[in-house]
N, C-alpha and C positions, 0 to 999 in steps of 0.2 A: 504493499499500499504506499502510496506516495505520501511522505511526511508532511507535505504541504497541503494535502487535501483537507476539506473541511472535516471536523470531528463529529462522527454520528454516534456518540456514545449513548445508546438508548437507556442504559441503566441510569443515567444521571437526570433523565427527564422527571419534572416535578408534576404534582397533580395540577399545578396552575398551567404548566406547559400543555398537558393533555387536554384541559378544557379549553385553552386558547385555540389549539388546533381544531378541536372539535366545533368551537364557535366559527372559526374562519371557513370551515369547510361544510357550514351548516347546510346550505341549500345543495351544495354538490352531493352531500351524502343522502339527504332527505329524498332528493328527486330520483334516486335509484329505484326502479319499480319493484324490487324484492325486499328493500330495506324496510324493517318494521320497528327499529330502535337501536339506540346507541348507548354505550356506557364507557366508563373509564375503569381500567383494570390491568391485569397481567395477561400476557398472551397464553392461550390455552393449547396444550399439546396433546394430540391424540394418545390415548393410553398404548396403542398398538405401535406408535413411532419408536425408533430406536433412540436409545441415549447416546449422546456423543461419547467417543471413546474417552475414557478416564472421568466421566462424570457421574456415572451411577454406581453406588457401592454395592457390593453383592453381600449375602447374608454373613459371610465370614469377615467382613470388614475390609476385604480387598476391592479391587476396581474391577468391575464386569466389563468385558469388552462389548463393543456396539454389536447390534444384531441387525440383520436386514428386515426392513418393515415391509408388510404387503402394500400393493398400490394404495395411495392415500384417498380416502372418499371424503364425504361430508364430515364436518367437525360440529359436534353438539355438546351441550353441557354434560350429558351423562356419558359420552365415550371420550372425554377429554379431562385433563387435570393440570393444575399449576405445577410446574417444576422449578428447581433451583435456578434454572438459567432462563426462566420465562421473563420477558421483558415488559416494561411499562408500555401500554398500548391503548388505542381506541378500540373497543369491541363494537362491531358492527353486526346487528342481529338481523338476519334475512329469513324469510319464510320459504324460499326455494333455493336449492344449491345447484349452482351451475358451474361445471369444471370449466377451468381457464381455457381449454381447447374449443370450447363451444362458442367463444366470442369471436366474430370475425366479420367478413363482409358478404359471407355467401348467403343463399336464400334460407338455409335451414339454420343459420346461426344467429346468435343474439348480437345486438349492436354493441360494438365496444365501448360505447359511452355508458352502457349499463353495467360495466365491470367495476367492481369495488377496488379502488387502488389498495396496493399493500403498504404505501408509505404516503404520508401527507408532508408536504414541504412548506415550511413556515418562511416568511419573508427574509428573516434574518439568517437563513441558512440552516436552522434546526430541522431535524427530520423525526417524524413520529410514525412508529409502526401501526398498522392496522391488523386486527384479527377478526376474521369473518366467522360467525357461529351460526349455525342453522337452527331455527326454532319453529316449532308449530304451536303457536298459542292455542290454549284451551281453556275452559272454564274451570277455576279451582273446585275442588270437592265441596259441595254445598250441603254435606250432611247436616242434619239437625243437632242440636246440643246434646251430646250423649248423656245418658245417666250417670251421675256421679254424686257421692254423698259428700257435701260440702260441710265443713265444720261449723258449729252453730255459735262459736264464741267470738271469732275475729275475722273481719273482712280484709282482704289484702289484694296484691297484685295477682292476676290470674283468675280471680273470682269473676263470675258472669255479671253483666249489667244489662238490664231491660228497660227500654223505654217505649212509648207509643206516640206516634204523629201521623195524623190523618188517617187513622184506622190501621196502621201498619206497625208491627211490633219489630223494633230494633234490637239487636243483640251484639253484644261486645264484650271485651274483658276490662277489668280495672288494670291500669298500668301500674301506678305508684302513688303515693301521697305528696303533694306540694303544698306550700303555704306563701301568702303574701305577706306574712308577719302577724296577721290578726285572724285569719280565716284559713281553715285547712280544706283542701280540695282534693278529690279522687281525680286523677288524670287519666283520660282515655280518649277515643276517637271522636271527632266532632259529630259524625253521623250516627253516633250512639246516643248522645245526650239529649238531642231534640231541642225544639225552642227553649229560650231562657225561661225558668221556673217550672219546668215540666218535671213531674216526678220521675225519679230513677229508682229501680228496684234491683234487689240481688236475692240469691238463695241463701236462706238461713234455715238450717235445720230441716230441709226439705220443702219449705214453702217460700213463696215469693213475697218478699216484704220491701216497702219503700226505705231507701237508706239515704236519700238526699234529693236535691233539686238541681236542674241544669243551670249552670252559671251563664251569664251573659258573655263572659271572657271566652274566647275561642279563637282559633286559627284555621283558615281553609287552605289557602295558598298566597305566597308572596313573591313579588319580583326577585328572581335569583340573586341579583346584585345587592338587594337589601339584606338578604340573609347571609351572603358571603361576598361582601364588598371588594376583596382581593382577586376574586375568580371572575373569569369572562363568563358572560351569560347573556348575551343580547337575545331579545324576543323570547326569554325562557322564564318560566315560573317554577318556584320550589313547592312541591305539594307538602302541606303540613298536616292538615286534617286533624286538629287535636281540640278537644273540648274538656271542660272542668266540671265536675259535680261538687256542689257544696254539700258536704256530709252533714247529716242531722245530728249525729252522736260519735264525735272523734274517739271515744274511749272503746267503741266497737270495733276500731280499725287497726290495722297493723301495716307499717311500711315494709314489711317482708313479703316477698313473693311466694305464693302458695307453692308447695312442693320443692322450694329452692331454699338453700342456706341463707342466712343473713348476708347482705351485700355490703361491699366496701364503698370506697369513694367513686363518684361519678367519673366515668371515663370522658374527660372534657375534650370534645373535638372542636378544632378551629382550623383556620386556613394553613397554619404552619405544621399542624400534624396530621391532617387528613391526606394520607399518602397510600401508595399501593402496598406498603407493608401490611395494611389492614386485609388485603385480599388473602383469603384462605383462613383468616382468624377464626378460631371457634367461638361460638355464641350459643347461649342457652335462654329458654324462655318457658314459661307455662301459660298457656291459652285456654280460656274458658271451653272453647269447642274441641281443641286436640289434646289438651293435657300437656305432659312434658315435651318440650321441643328441643331438638338439637340441630344446629346449623352452623354453615360456613360463610363468610362474607364473600360473595361472588364477584360483585362489582360496586362500583361507586357512581353516584349521579347518573342513574338509569334513566334515559329518556324513553318513556313508555307511551307517549301520546303527542301528536301534533295536530293542532287545530288553528285554521286561519293564519298559518305562518308562525304560530307561537308554540313553543314546546313546553311540556309539562314533565318535570324530573323529579325522582325520589333520590333522597341521599344514599340509601343502602339497599342493595339487593342481596337477599339471604337465601342461599341454596340449602335444602334440607341435607342433613348429615346423618344417615342412618347408622354409620360405623360407629359414630360416637354414641349413638342412642343404643348400641349393643344388639341391633336387629339386622338379620340378613335382608329383610324385605326393603328394596329400594324406596319405598313410599312410607316408610315406617316415621312416624312423628311429624308428618308434613303439616304445614298450617292450613286451616280451613276457615271460611267465613265464619265470624263469631269470635275470632282471635283478634280482631281489630282493636287496638288500644293497649294490648300486652306490651310490657317492656322486655327488651332483648338485653342480655348481660354479657359482657365480654368475659371469656374463660382465659384466665392468665396462663402463660406458658408454663410457668413453674407454681409453686405454692403461693397462695394468696387468695383473697375472697373474689367473688364475681364483681364486676363493675358495670352499672347500668350504662348502656350506650345509645339505645335507639328505641323508638316507640313504633310499632307496627300500626299501619293504617289500611293496609290492603294485601292483596295477593295476586300474583300472576301464575297462571298454569302454563306449563310447556310440555308437549308430548316428547318423550325420549325417542332414541332410535328404535326400541323395541315396542314402541306404541304405548308404553306405560307413561303415566302423568306424573309430573313433578310440581309441586305447588310451591313456588318460591313466595318469599315474604318481602313486603315493600314497606320500608321504614324510614323514619326521620330522625335525625340526630337529637337526642334529648337535650344536648347543651344548647342547641339553637332554640329549641322550644322554651326552655326556661328562661332564656334571654329574652325572647320576643313577648312571652307572657309576663315577664318581670315577676317571676316566682322562684321559690328555692325548694330544692329537694328535701323531703323529710326523711331524715335517717333515724335508725335505732328506736323507732316508737313501737311499743309493744312487740318486739322482734324476738325470735327464738322460739322453740317449742313451749307452748303455754304450760308451765310447770304446775304439777298437782301441789295443793297447799300454798301454790305462789312461791317465789323466792323468800318472801318474808317468813311465811310459816316454817319452812324447812330450816331456815337458819336460826329463827328464834328457838325452836326446840333444841337445837344443837348447842346453842350458846348456854342455855340454862342447864343442859345436861352435863356440861363441862364443870359446873360449879356443885353438881350434887353428889359425885363420888365421895364416899366415906373413908376409903383407904388413902392414907396421906400420900403414898409415893405416887399412886395413880392419879389423884387429884393434882399433884405438882406437875405430872406430865400434861395432864389434859389442860389445865389452865395455861401452862407455857405454850400451848398449840392452839388455843382458842381462835387465834386468827388464822390458822391454817385449816381448822375444821370448819369455821363459821366466821362470824364477826364479834367484835366486843360488844358488850351491852350497850354502850353509848353509840355504836354504828349500826344498830338494828333498824334504822328508819328504812323505809322501802326506797326512798330515793338514793340514798347511799349504796344500798345493796344493788340496786339495779345499775346505776352508773359503774359501779366497780365491776361487776361481772360482764356486763356488756363490752367494756374496754379490755378486760382480760381475753374474752373470746375474740374479739377483733384483732388484737395484737398477739395471739397465740401465747398469751401469758398465763399464769397460774390462777385456777378458779377454787376458791375455796370449797373443801370438799363436800359438803352436805347437800349441795345441789348439783354435783358433777353429774351423777345418774341422769338428770333431766337435761342439763344444759350441754353436756358433751357426749354421753353414751347414747341418747336417743336419736343421735344423728348418723348419717351415712359416713363411713370412714373417709370417703373421697370429698366430703363437704366439710368436715370438722375432724381435726387430728385427734384420734382417740374414739371417734363414733364407732358404734358397735352394731347398729341395726343393718340388716342386710336389704331392706326395702323400706320405703318411705312409710312411717308411722305404723309399723308392724312389729317384726321380731328380729332377733330374740331378746332384746332388752326391754321392750315395751310390756310384755305381760309380767315382768318382774315387779311391777309397781301396784298391782291390785290383785284381788282374789274375790270373784262374786260368788259368794257363799251363802246367800239368802234366798236363793230360789227354790221353791219347793219342789221335792222328789220324794215320792212314796210318803207324802203327807208330812214331811218335815224338811228342814233346811241343813245343809252341810255344817253351817256354823253351830246350830243347835246340837248336831250329833258330836261335833268335835269338843264342844264345852261339856256335854254329858259323859263323853268318854275320850280323854286325849289320845287313845290309841288310834283314833280315826284321824289324827293329824299325821297322815301317811300319804306318800306320793301315790301308792296303788289305789287307795281310797278315793283320792281326789281324782285320778285319772279316770276311773269308773264314773264318779258323779258327773263330771263334764261330758263324757262319751254318752251317757244315758240321756243328758238333757240336749244332746245334738251339737254340742260345742266341741268340734273336732278340730278346728283350725287353731294352731299354736297361739295365735294372738288373742284367742278367746278363752284360754286356759290359764288364768291367773295363778301364781305361785308364790305370792308375797312372803308368807311364813317361811317357805323352804329357802327363798333367797336370804332371809335373815338368818336361817340356820347355816347355810353355806358361809356367810361372813363370820358368825360365831366360831365356826371351825378355824377359819383364817385368822382370827384374833388370838386363838389358843396356840395355833402354830407358830405365830409370829413371836409370842412371848417364849415359848420353848426354844426358838431359834435364836433368841436374844437380839431381835432385829426390830429396834424401835421405830424405824421408818414404816415398816410394813404394818406395825400396830397402829400408829396414828393414822396411816392411810386407810386401813380397813374399818377403824372407828369412825373416821369422818365420813366414809362413804356409807356405811351401814345406817348412820343417822338419817339418811334420806328415806330409807324404806321403812324404819321405825315411824318416821314422821307420816308416811303414807298410811301405815296401819292405824293411826289414830284419827285419820280423816274418814267419816262415816260414809261417804260415797265410794271409797275405795273397796269397801266389802260388799257392794251392792250392785245387783243387775240394774238398778234404776240410777246408774252413775250420772246419767246426763238427760233423765226425763223419765216419764211414766211410760208404761207399755205402748200407750196410743200416740206417743210422741209430745204429750203435754209437758211443758217445763224444760223444753230444750234450752241448753245454755246455762242451766243452773250451776254446773260443775265449775265453769270459770267464774261466773258472777259470785259465787259463794266462796270459794277457795282461794281466789286470786285478788278480784277487785275488792270485795268486801274485806278481806284480811289486810290488803294494802291501805285501804281507807281509814281502817281502825288500828293501824299498828301501834300507835302510843297507848292506847287503851289496853291492847292485848299484851303488850310488854309489862306494863305495871300490874295488869291483872294476873299474869303468871306469876310474878314475883310474889304477890299477895298469897296466891293459891298455894305456892310451894313453901311458904314459910312454916318451919317447924314440922314438915311432913316428912317422914321416913322412907327410904327406898323399899320397894316391894321385896319379898323374899327372893334370895339369889337362886339361879338355876345352875345345874352342873353340867349340862351337856348341850350340843346343838340341837337335838331333838326336843328337850325341855325349853330351849329358846324359841323354837318354832310353836311350841303349844302356848308359850307366853305371849306371843305375837297374836295368835288367833283369840286369846282372852282379851288382849287389848282391843282387837277389832270389835269384839263383842261389847265390851263396855262403851266404846264410842257409838256404836249403833243404838246401844239403849239410851245413852245421852241424848243423841239427835237421831231420831228415826229418820231414815232416809226417804221414805214416802212421805212423811210429814214436811221435811225439808223441801222436797220437790213440789209439793202441793202449794206451800208457802210462797214459793217462788213463782208458780204459775198464777197465782191469785193477783200478784202485783206487776208482773211483767207485761208489757204491751206487744212484744214480739219476741221471737226466739233469740236468745243471746243478749236480752236487754240487761245491761249492767250499770244503768244510770244511777246517779246518787239516790234518787227516790227509792229505787229498787233495793240496791245494797243496804241502805239505812233501814228499810224495813225488814231485811233478813237479820241485820244486826240487832234490832229490837226484839226479834222473835228468838234469836239463838246465840246472841252475844255472849252471855254468861256461860252457856254450855260449851260454846266453842273455846273460850278461855280454859274451861275444866279439861276437854279432851287434849288440848295442847299441852297443858301442864301434866296430864297422865302420860303422854308420849315422851315428854323429857324425863319423867321419872323412870319409864320403861327403858328407855335408852341408857341412862346411868347405870341401871340395874345390869343390863347385858354387857356393858363394858366392864363393870366390876366383876361380874360372875366370870367371864373369860380370863380376866386378870388372875383371880383367885384360883381357878381351875387349872391354870398353868404355873402357879406359884410365881407371880410377877415380882413380887417383893424381893425374892431371892434372885430372880434372873437379872435384875438391873440395878446397877450402882446409882447413886444419887446423882453422880455426874452425868449419867446418860439421860436424865429426866429434864431435857431442855427443848427448846424449839428446834425442829428439825428442818432440813433444807427444802424450801419449797420446790426446787428443781427436781430433786429425788422423789418427792410426792408426785409431781406432775408426771415424771417418767413412768411411775408405776399405774397411775390412772389412765395413761395413754396406751398402756400395754393391754391388748385384749386377752392376754393370758392370765393376767391378775384377776383373781376371783372372776372366771369368765361368765359372761351373760349366756345363760342357758334357758331351754323351754322346759315345761313341766315334764315332758317325755324325755328329756336329756339329763335333768338334774338328779334323779335318783342315783344313777352310776356314781355320780361325783360324791354325793352325801354317803353312800354306803362305802366308798373307797377312801374317804377322807381320813387324815390321821386321827387317832384317838384323841377326843377332847374332853377326857374325864367322864364318859357316859357311865352312868350306874347301871348295875345290872337291871334294876327295874325299868329303866328307860328302854333298854335294849329288848327286854321281854315284851314290853309294850308295842314295839315297832314290829316284832315277830307276829304277835297276836293280830296286830291290824292287817298284816299281809295275809294271815291265814283266813281272815273274815272277808276278804275281797272276793266278791262274786266271780 
């Protein structure tokens, strides 16, 4: 190559260069008879095309030699890919693929003027490559909203929104929450909200309920130069299609997307960073119509329509990514009508949280080479939307899995238990580690607790142990380090937190049978009970007492191994499950409503919102209730610990009857999930003193179990006074992030672990009872 020739390094082309070239050749490209759209991106290479010699690594890490490719045919989205050597280019979409040799002057040939050029030349000598892609536009899958059970307690991104205008029902998705400083809005698509003031509904507990009103603030489309002043875009409009819903009750909402982990900071797009490096980036979303969505950014600034000489473009074109979804079906997880309004999140290349990047407003269906459809998503930069609407993104509001008893309840029980141990050495160890297990008494306000735990999760820091099973373990491991569940909101960790033992079978309940005869606190008996009731799925077979038994054995083993870190870790973690046991709804099949659905939403309204609202009265009330009260009798084994937990559950259900609690909630709630001040104050008036009582009972039971394990393993002899100090939080975090530490198991798995656990001082009586229970199993 002549060193004096013009430099045509395509790799150095910027997004501004590409848009300038497309704008300059606007009429030239649009007037080609087969052109149906253009976009900015990276050149697509047919998957069958050879890799250049030395470019493609083989499986062993070496260099694979180039192979000869078959004769090249049409290039489509589904038969092509972006490779390391793909160049920044203008993508030109055509609805008919005509080989180059078909263009000429003959009678049967196409006019050369219809040939899409392979290169665009700018006046200053820059050259921009063109990549032609054949598409067959089709209508996206218009399936109706699929049946899905939506949580009754919190509305967030991905939830359906429904409005009516001129007799037509409009369906879309919640995107996220935004605020102008004094009002909180749900962000969605403009065509979903309807006219200003129109009621907008969502599904709560299976029924459609009004959740807000359409705001007058919205965006349809704006001149491209107004949205991106530094980019070329004559006679071009940017499609925005965004509307706001002024929510009725912000406490019923969450900023977290449904089915997604808590998100990180906004992926702030602007003219300086919107580049082709985004092409191929993985993104995720959750749409009301489609559920969980996985995609890759296929192109930027896609021109999808031209009318009267003006173009309409969208910022981002997102292709479905079934490989990331873990499904071999090429159409898996594709977006459908009804997903408009959902927020797409950028998936980081390494560790880190998802980052909100774009809002979907529509879809574009393309037929692949095989005839199968591919539904692409059309989306707008969330940064541009926030700037034009003059609103801010709401983050960390009611995020994370909604914990049973709320964070306040769990940490309060643990804090008071740390002060109740009567063994001097154990009490020294527990009080030295109160801020590892929970929070100090002065730090038990729900604001402090929430801020501390949210920041810890966001930054990958240490979460105080008593709520780790909710805040960490109930997540997928790919979403939160240390997460233990294998599927969203199912198992194996989820069933560890409850035990529905009040459903009648043969005229009695399992709870009554276990209280009357502790031998029935046996895994085989419980398996039989759930199976006969038809609860065969693992997440419907609660095992709370056996989870505590598993931890009791770990406490004993830690003392015998003289491992103070393991003991503190197990003590803090088991606090969560003992806290669950004193929550009356955790032992009831009426956990979130009556049999007919009445009272949906009581769980979160009672155990989270009400507790948080009355945290000051609760802390002072527990302190008064525990004054001068001795610990319950100690237990000597894990089996006896499980029996003690069932008795705690029985006392809690006696103090606050689950049916009475649900009925009281239903009498004052105006809609499923109603957790307004009026409702929660009514619950506090009816059940406040009893709630303080069961929380105090839980703190005593927890301290009793800690001390029982300490005594069973001779803790006073095992540890010197110098070992009874605050332990390293990094060591504790490493333990709870290890899935092998007191592993999360289902009811059908945990029996083997309990039977093979190291001896924890079981008495002969306890062992005999277990054998008797097994013999009684039908």
